[in-house]
C-alpha positions as CSV (number, residue, x, y, z in Angstrom):
1,M,0.0,0.0,0.0
2,A,2.8,2.4,0.9
3,V,4.5,1.6,-2.4
4,A,1.4,2.4,-4.4
5,V,0.9,5.7,-2.5
6,A,4.5,6.7,-3.1
7,S,4.2,5.8,-6.8
8,A,1.1,7.9,-7.2
9,A,2.8,10.9,-5.4
10,A,5.7,10.6,-7.8
11,A,3.6,10.6,-10.9
12,P,3.3,13.9,-12.8
13,V,0.4,16.0,-11.8
14,H,-0.9,16.2,-15.4
15,A,-0.1,12.6,-16.4
16,E,-2.7,10.8,-18.5
17,R,-4.4,8.0,-16.5
18,D,-6.0,4.7,-17.5
19,K,-9.7,5.2,-17.5
20,Y,-10.4,1.8,-15.7
21,S,-7.7,1.6,-13.1
22,G,-6.8,5.2,-12.7
23,A,-3.1,4.4,-12.9
24,P,-0.8,6.9,-14.7
25,L,-0.1,6.0,-18.3
26,P,3.5,6.1,-19.6
27,P,4.2,9.3,-21.6
28,D,3.8,9.1,-25.4
29,K,7.3,9.9,-26.6
30,K,6.5,9.6,-30.2
31,H,6.0,13.0,-32.0
32,T,5.5,15.0,-28.9
33,V,7.4,18.0,-30.2
34,P,5.7,20.0,-32.9
35,S,8.1,20.5,-35.8
36,P,8.2,20.3,-39.6
37,I,8.5,16.5,-39.2
38,T,5.2,16.2,-37.4
39,D,3.2,18.8,-39.4
40,H,0.4,17.3,-41.5
41,F,-0.5,20.6,-43.1
42,Y,0.9,24.1,-43.4
43,V,0.2,27.3,-45.3
44,E,3.2,29.6,-45.7
45,G,3.5,33.2,-46.9
46,A,7.0,34.4,-47.8
47,F,8.6,37.8,-48.6
48,F,11.2,37.2,-51.3
49,S,13.8,39.9,-52.2
50,P,15.9,38.4,-55.0
51,K,18.4,39.7,-57.5
52,V,17.3,38.8,-61.0
53,T,19.5,38.4,-64.1
54,T,17.9,37.7,-67.5
55,T,19.3,37.0,-71.0
56,L,16.6,37.0,-73.7
57,R,16.5,36.4,-77.4
58,V,13.2,36.5,-79.4
59,D,13.5,35.1,-82.9
60,N,11.3,36.0,-85.9
61,S,8.2,33.8,-85.9
62,T,7.3,34.4,-89.6
63,N,10.8,34.0,-91.0
64,V,12.2,30.7,-89.6
65,G,15.9,30.9,-89.3
66,F,16.0,34.7,-88.8
67,I,17.6,35.0,-85.3
68,G,16.9,37.8,-83.0
69,S,19.4,39.8,-80.9
70,V,20.6,38.5,-77.5
71,V,19.8,41.1,-74.9
72,S,20.2,41.6,-71.2
73,A,16.7,42.5,-69.9
74,E,18.3,44.5,-67.1
75,D,21.1,46.3,-68.9
76,D,19.7,46.7,-72.4
77,L,16.0,47.1,-71.7
78,G,16.0,48.7,-68.2
79,L,14.1,46.0,-66.2
80,K,14.7,46.0,-62.5
81,S,17.5,43.7,-61.3
82,H,16.2,43.7,-57.7
83,V,12.5,43.0,-56.9
84,N,10.4,42.5,-53.8
85,Q,7.9,39.7,-54.3
86,G,5.5,37.4,-52.3
87,R,5.4,33.7,-52.5
88,I,2.7,31.2,-51.3
89,E,3.2,27.6,-50.4
90,L,1.0,24.7,-49.1
91,M,2.0,21.3,-47.8
92,F,-0.1,18.2,-47.2
93,R,1.3,15.2,-45.4
94,M,-0.4,11.9,-45.9
95,R,0.3,9.4,-43.2
96,E,3.9,10.0,-42.0
97,R,6.1,9.6,-45.1
98,N,4.1,11.0,-48.0
99,K,4.1,14.7,-48.7
100,L,2.6,16.9,-51.4
101,R,3.9,20.5,-51.7
102,V,2.1,23.2,-53.7
103,T,3.9,26.4,-54.7
104,Y,3.0,29.5,-56.6
105,Y,5.3,32.3,-57.6
106,E,5.1,35.2,-60.0
107,L,7.7,37.7,-61.2
108,D,6.4,40.7,-63.2
109,R,8.8,43.5,-64.4
110,S,8.7,46.3,-66.8
111,G,11.1,49.1,-67.9
112,Q,11.8,51.9,-70.3
113,K,15.2,52.8,-71.8
114,A,16.8,54.6,-74.7
115,L,18.6,51.8,-76.7
116,N,22.3,52.0,-77.1
117,R,22.3,49.6,-80.0
118,T,19.9,48.2,-82.7
119,I,17.9,45.2,-81.4
120,Q,16.0,42.7,-83.4
121,F,13.1,41.7,-81.2
122,G,11.0,39.0,-82.8
123,D,9.4,40.5,-86.0
124,Q,10.4,44.1,-85.1
125,T,13.7,46.0,-85.4
126,F,14.2,48.6,-82.7
127,L,16.9,51.1,-83.7
128,V,19.6,52.7,-81.6
129,T,18.4,55.7,-79.5
130,D,14.7,54.5,-79.8
131,I,12.9,54.8,-76.4
132,A,11.8,51.2,-75.9
133,S,9.2,50.1,-73.3
134,S,9.4,46.4,-72.4
135,S,8.0,43.9,-69.9
136,L,8.7,40.3,-68.9
137,D,6.2,38.4,-66.8
138,W,6.8,35.0,-65.4
139,R,4.4,32.6,-63.5
140,M,5.3,29.4,-61.8
141,F,2.9,26.8,-60.3
142,A,4.5,23.6,-58.9
143,L,3.2,20.3,-57.5
144,T,5.9,18.2,-55.7
145,Y,5.4,14.8,-54.2
146,S,8.1,13.2,-52.0
147,Y,8.4,10.0,-50.0
148,E,10.5,10.3,-46.9
149,L,12.9,7.3,-47.0
150,L,14.3,8.3,-43.7
151,H,11.8,9.3,-41.0
152,F,12.8,9.8,-37.4
153,E,11.7,12.0,-34.6
154,R,14.4,14.6,-35.3
155,F,15.4,14.0,-38.9
156,E,13.8,13.0,-42.2
157,A,14.9,12.9,-45.8
158,G,13.1,11.9,-49.0
159,L,13.0,11.7,-52.8
160,G,10.3,12.6,-55.1
161,I,9.1,14.1,-58.4
162,G,7.7,17.5,-59.2
163,V,5.8,19.1,-62.1
164,Y,6.2,22.8,-62.7
165,L,3.8,24.7,-65.0
166,M,5.6,27.9,-66.2
167,Q,4.1,30.7,-68.2
168,G,6.2,33.5,-69.8
169,E,5.2,36.6,-71.6
170,A,7.6,39.1,-73.2
171,Q,6.6,42.5,-74.7
172,G,8.6,45.2,-76.5
173,Q,7.4,48.4,-78.1
174,V,8.5,51.8,-79.3
175,L,5.4,54.0,-78.9
176,A,6.8,56.9,-81.1
177,K,6.9,54.5,-84.1
178,Q,3.9,52.4,-83.2
179,Q,6.1,49.3,-83.1
180,R,5.1,46.4,-80.9
181,Q,6.1,42.8,-80.4
182,E,4.5,40.4,-77.9
183,I,5.0,36.7,-77.4
184,S,4.0,34.2,-74.8
185,G,4.3,30.5,-74.0
186,V,3.4,27.9,-71.4
187,A,5.4,24.7,-70.7
188,P,5.4,21.9,-68.1
189,Y,8.7,20.9,-66.5
190,P,9.0,17.5,-64.6
191,T,11.8,17.4,-62.1
192,A,13.5,15.1,-59.7
193,A,13.2,16.2,-56.0
194,L,15.2,15.9,-52.8
195,D,14.3,17.2,-49.4
196,A,15.6,17.0,-45.8
197,T,14.6,18.3,-42.4
198,W,16.6,18.4,-39.1
199,R,14.9,19.4,-35.9
200,I,17.7,20.9,-33.9
201,S,15.8,21.6,-30.7
202,R,12.2,22.0,-29.5
203,R,12.0,25.4,-31.3
204,F,14.6,25.4,-34.1
205,A,14.7,23.4,-37.3
206,L,16.7,23.4,-40.6
207,T,15.1,22.4,-43.9
208,G,16.4,22.2,-47.4
209,R,15.3,21.0,-50.8
210,A,16.4,20.8,-54.4
211,Q,14.7,20.0,-57.7
212,Y,16.3,19.8,-61.1
213,L,15.6,19.0,-64.8
214,D,17.9,18.9,-67.8
215,A,16.3,17.7,-71.1
216,T,16.2,18.0,-74.9
217,I,13.0,17.1,-76.6
218,N,12.3,17.8,-80.3
219,N,12.7,21.6,-80.7
220,F,13.1,22.3,-77.0
221,S,16.2,22.1,-74.8
222,G,16.5,23.4,-71.3
223,A,17.5,23.1,-67.7
224,F,15.7,24.2,-64.6
225,G,16.7,24.1,-60.9
226,D,14.8,25.1,-57.8
227,Y,16.8,25.3,-54.5
228,H,15.9,26.4,-51.0
229,F,17.1,26.2,-47.4
230,D,15.9,27.9,-44.3
231,L,16.1,28.1,-40.5
232,Q,12.8,28.0,-38.6
233,Y,11.8,29.1,-35.2
234,R,8.7,27.5,-33.7
235,W,7.1,30.4,-31.8
236,T,4.0,28.4,-30.8
237,P,3.0,24.8,-31.7
238,N,1.1,26.1,-34.7
239,F,3.0,29.2,-35.7
240,T,6.5,29.4,-37.1
241,L,8.8,32.2,-38.3
242,G,11.7,31.6,-40.6
243,A,14.4,33.0,-42.8
244,G,16.1,31.3,-45.7
245,Y,17.6,31.6,-49.2
246,S,16.0,30.5,-52.5
247,R,17.2,30.3,-56.1
248,F,15.3,29.5,-59.3
249,A,17.5,29.0,-62.4
250,L,15.9,28.5,-65.8
251,S,17.7,28.1,-69.2
252,M,15.8,27.1,-72.3
253,G,16.0,27.4,-76.1
254,I,13.0,26.8,-78.4
255,S,13.1,26.7,-82.2
256,G,9.6,27.5,-83.6
257,G,6.4,27.6,-81.6
258,S,4.8,30.5,-79.9
259,F,8.0,31.6,-78.0
260,P,10.9,31.0,-80.4
261,G,14.3,32.0,-79.1
262,L,16.0,31.6,-75.7
263,L,15.6,32.6,-72.1
264,N,18.1,32.4,-69.3
265,L,16.6,33.5,-66.0
266,N,18.3,33.5,-62.6
267,V,16.4,34.5,-59.5
268,R,18.2,34.3,-56.1
269,G,18.1,35.9,-52.8
270,P,17.0,35.9,-49.1
271,E,13.5,35.5,-47.9
272,G,11.5,35.7,-44.7
273,F,8.3,33.8,-44.0
274,F,5.6,32.9,-41.6
275,R,3.8,29.6,-41.4
276,F,0.6,28.2,-39.9
277,S,0.6,24.5,-39.4
278,F,-0.9,21.6,-37.5
């Protein structure tokens, strides 16, 4: 009797108890600490402040084989090289090892500049000293599935596949001469995916991921990479603040079609985010 009383006194005040005997139950040590490894859903809003470099060539769509001029969108056309953008991401975890991540990002820029050289832009020729107005808009919607091959209380790592749907639109015009050229295109990109998470402590965690594609199919050749890592602080069990670094790198060449030419786009920089999860 004395032993039972002593055991009850030593048990934690808020310990769970068996509903029949009233005896304290052993603590559930599995997934007791909220972290990116235990989250079954999150919605994330990020502020992204990247540096952007763009090389662009728009070929003549009516005269196949007539190559346009290679231009720097920032130096030749006056588009911004630093932008402030938002990014939205969702994650759904099915059971413990299956994850689906949904990401949306857009990058819209425009500029106006007096040209310092003659530029062949699609079907139009813009002459030196012309005041050219231009814009380049980019949309990216991605679905990524991963299976966590390693899954522990404080670490997980997985492999997967992703599909990126990208839409680009380029426009150039010289209003004084009523010259205008506009092209657009949409293309899907499948990628291989890798991700990893390390819970450092009850509140801090490191996460990283990488996705990549390099392919040549018919009249298309290109490479795409999406890289991200961050440090997270778990303020409350369901709210997280974080800071990280992201990079998108796209290089593609297309002969014919609605967007003939080439596009090299590199977007990289720091980001801060908040996340609601459960």
